[in-house]
Structures are given as C-alpha cells and as structure tokens.
VOBA-1610 file (N, C-alpha, C; in pm, whole numbers, padded with zeros to 5 digits, always signed):
BEGIN
Unk-11158+42119+16711Unk-11246+42171+16812Unk-11221+42320+16839Unk-11100+42365+16818Unk-11076+42508+16830Unk-11032+42555+16967Unk-11017+42470+17062Unk-10977+42510+17195Unk-10830+42480+17222Unk-10753+42465+17119Unk-10611+42436+17136Unk-10583+42290+17170Unk-10681+42204+17149Unk-10665+42062+17179Unk-10622+41991+17051Unk-10516+41914+17061Unk-10469+41837+16948Unk-10573+41731+16913Unk-10609+41722+16786Unk-10714+41628+16744Unk-10678+41483+16775Unk-10550+41448+16763Unk-10511+41310+16792Unk-10529+41278+16941Unk-10500+41374+17028Unk-10521+41351+17172Unk-10669+41341+17204Unk-10749+41423+17137Unk-10893+41420+17157Unk-10950+41286+17114Unk-10901+41235+17001Unk-10947+41106+16950Unk-10908+40994+17045Unk-10786+40997+17095Unk-10741+40893+17187Unk-10821+40896+17317Unk-10852+41016+17367Unk-10931+41026+17489Unk-11070+40970+17466Unk-11131+41000+17353Unk-11262+40948+17322Unk-11257+40796+17308Unk-11150+40745+17251Unk-11132+40600+17236Unk-11128+40533+17373Unk-11055+40592+17466Unk-11045+40534+17600Unk-11177+40542+17675Unk-11249+40652+17659Unk-11379+40666+17724Unk-11478+40563+17670Unk-11482+40546+17537Unk-11570+40446+17478Unk-11534+40305+17522Unk-11406+40279+17541Unk-11362+40147+17588Unk-11415+40120+17728Unk-11403+40217+17816Unk-11451+40201+17955Unk-11603+40185+17957Unk-11672+40267+17880Unk-11818+40259+17877Unk-11862+40123+17822Unk-11795+40075+17718Unk-11828+39943+17662Unk-11810+39835+17766Unk-11698+39839+17840Unk-11673+39740+17944Unk-11787+39739+18046Unk-11825+39857+18095Unk-11929+39865+18198Unk-12065+39819+18146Unk-12100+39862+18025Unk-12231+39824+17969Unk-12238+39674+17946Unk-12135+39616+17888Unk-12136+39471+17862Unk-12136+39394+17993Unk-12063+39442+18093Unk-12062+39376+18224Unk-12203+39377+18284Unk-12270+39493+18278Unk-12406+39502+18331Unk-12503+39412+18254Unk-12488+39407+18123Unk-12574+39320+18042Unk-12552+39173+18080Unk-12427+39134+18097Unk-12397+38996+18136Unk-12457+38962+18271Unk-12444+39053+18366Unk-12491+39025+18502Unk-12643+39035+18515Unk-12702+39144+18465Unk-12844+39172+18491Unk-12938+39115+18385Unk-12902+39125+18258Unk-12993+39083+18152Unk-12977+38935+18121Unk-12855+38892+18093Unk-12830+38753+18057Unk-12828+38665+18182Unk-12783+38721+18293Unk-12782+38646+18418Unk-12663+38554+18437Unk-12551+38588+18378Unk-12430+38506+18394Unk-12382+38520+18538Unk-12369+38410+18607Unk-12329+38412+18748Unk-12178+38406+18766Unk-12108+38353+18669Unk-11964+38337+18681Unk-11893+38471+18661Unk-11817+38511+18759Unk-11741+38636+18749Unk-11634+38630+18641Unk-11573+38514+18625Unk-11468+38499+18524Unk-11524+38513+18383Unk-11639+38451+18357Unk-11701+38460+18224Unk-11741+38604+18196Unk-11801+38670+18294Unk-11841+38810+18278Unk-11720+38897+18249Unk-11611+38873+18321Unk-11488+38950+18301Unk-11432+38930+18160Unk-11425+38805+18116Unk-11369+38775+17984Unk-11455+38836+17874Unk-11587+38822+17884Unk-11676+38878+17781Unk-11666+39030+17780Unk-11668+39092+17897Unk-11661+39238+17906Unk-11529+39292+17853Unk-11420+39229+17894Unk-11289+39274+17846Unk-11274+39250+17696Unk-11327+39139+17648Unk-11322+39111+17505Unk-11395+39217+17424Unk-11511+39257+17470Unk-11587+39362+17401Unk-11514+39495+17407Unk-11459+39529+17524Unk-11387+39656+17539Unk-11262+39660+17452Unk-11188+39553+17449Unk-11067+39547+17365Unk-11105+39555+17218Unk-11214+39490+17180Unk-11260+39496+17041Unk-11293+39639+17000Unk-11363+39712+17085Unk-11396+39852+17055Unk-11268+39934+17044Unk-11174+39910+17133Unk-11047+39983+17132Unk-10971+39958+17002Unk-10966+39832+16959Unk-10892+39796+16837Unk-10962+39853+16714Unk-11094+39842+16708Unk-11168+39896+16593Unk-11148+40046+16582Unk-11154+40115+16695Unk-11134+40259+16696Unk-10991+40294+16654Unk-10893+40216+16699Unk-10753+40242+16664Unk-10729+40221+16515Unk-10789+40118+16457Unk-10772+40093+16314Unk-10835+40207+16233Unk-10954+40250+16273Unk-11019+40361+16204Unk-10935+40488+16214Unk-10882+40516+16330Unk-10799+40635+16351Unk-10672+40627+16265Unk-10612+40509+16258Unk-10491+40491+16178Unk-10520+40511+16030Unk-10632+40457+15981Unk-10670+40475+15842Unk-10698+40621+15808Unk-10767+40690+15898Unk-10794+40833+15877Unk-10664+40913+15874Unk-10576+40880+15964Unk-10448+40951+15972Unk-10363+40925+15847Unk-10364+40801+15799Unk-10288+40766+15680Unk-10347+40835+15557Unk-10478+40845+15551Unk-10545+40909+15438Unk-10517+41060+15436Unk-10505+41122+15553Unk-10480+41267+15561Unk-10339+41305+15516Unk-10246+41212+15520Unk-10108+41244+15481Unk-10093+41248+15337
//
C-alpha cells in the first residue's frame, strides 16, 4: 500500500473486518429473510459462517505467504 503498513497486518485487519461483516449479514438474513425465530440457531449459523470466512481467509493467506518464500 505504500503508507508504511505491513502487508501481513493489513491482511489480518481485512480478515477480521470481513469476519464481522459476514456475521452481521448472515444474522440479518437469518432473522429478516429466512425468519428464524430461535436466537440460538441464528447465533450458531452466523458464527459458523463467520468462522468459515475467517478460516478460508487464513488458509489463503498462509498459502500466499508460503508461496512468496
């Protein structure tokens, strides 16, 4: 990026932001679109989606980092 920001820190910050956004979007979809009334089910589905995005992003970052070495 050129602003003195370490690329790995930038990637991790983006990963965390995408995780939070995924959680919120999936939670809203469960509540408003699908109409799931159970808070526990909504929580489990939302957290599952957020963790999945986090893990997928971490694996991609690890592969890119390994390839660069």
